C-alpha positions as CSV (number, residue, x, y, z in Angstrom):
1,M,22.0,-31.5,17.8
2,T,21.9,-29.1,20.8
3,P,18.7,-28.9,22.8
4,M,16.7,-25.7,22.6
5,K,16.6,-23.4,25.4
6,I,13.1,-22.8,26.8
7,S,12.5,-19.5,28.6
8,V,9.6,-19.2,30.9
9,F,8.2,-15.7,31.7
10,R,7.4,-15.0,35.3
11,P,5.8,-11.7,36.0
12,N,7.4,-10.0,38.8
13,S,5.3,-6.8,39.1
14,L,1.8,-5.9,39.6
15,S,1.5,-4.2,36.3
16,E,3.0,-7.1,34.4
17,R,0.5,-9.4,36.1
18,K,-2.5,-7.2,35.3
19,A,-1.3,-6.9,31.6
20,I,-1.3,-10.8,31.5
21,E,-4.7,-11.1,33.1
22,E,-6.1,-8.5,30.6
23,A,-4.6,-10.4,27.6
24,R,-6.0,-13.6,28.9
25,R,-9.5,-12.0,29.4
26,V,-9.4,-10.6,25.8
27,I,-8.3,-13.9,24.3
28,A,-11.2,-15.7,26.2
29,E,-13.7,-13.1,25.0
30,S,-12.5,-13.3,21.4
31,T,-12.7,-17.2,21.5
32,R,-16.3,-17.0,22.8
33,V,-17.4,-14.6,20.1
34,L,-15.7,-16.7,17.5
35,E,-17.6,-19.8,18.8
36,I,-21.0,-18.1,18.8
37,H,-21.0,-16.5,15.3
38,P,-21.1,-18.6,12.2
39,L,-18.2,-18.6,9.7
40,P,-18.4,-15.9,7.1
41,E,-19.4,-16.9,3.5
42,T,-16.2,-16.8,1.4
43,F,-17.4,-18.3,-1.8
44,L,-16.7,-15.5,-4.4
45,G,-19.0,-16.8,-7.1
46,R,-22.1,-16.7,-4.9
47,Q,-24.6,-13.9,-5.6
48,T,-26.7,-12.8,-2.8
49,H,-28.4,-9.9,-4.6
50,R,-29.0,-8.6,-8.2
51,P,-26.7,-5.8,-9.3
52,I,-28.3,-2.3,-9.6
53,P,-28.5,-1.5,-13.2
54,L,-26.7,1.8,-14.2
55,L,-27.9,4.4,-16.7
56,G,-27.0,3.4,-20.2
57,D,-26.6,-0.4,-19.3
58,Q,-28.9,-2.6,-21.4
59,E,-29.6,-6.3,-20.9
60,N,-29.6,-8.4,-23.9
């Protein structure tokens, strides 16, 4: 088995460094927002409101 080659990216220009800094800022902000807000309700069978009856619909 041959060892995998690992490449390390090293920014060499100011624009690349700014792009990396911005990406890290966005990731940090996204992580903060996800930690603050609760997880969404994903149970499909849960009813949070009664459906609005349409004309012609009759309940038995």
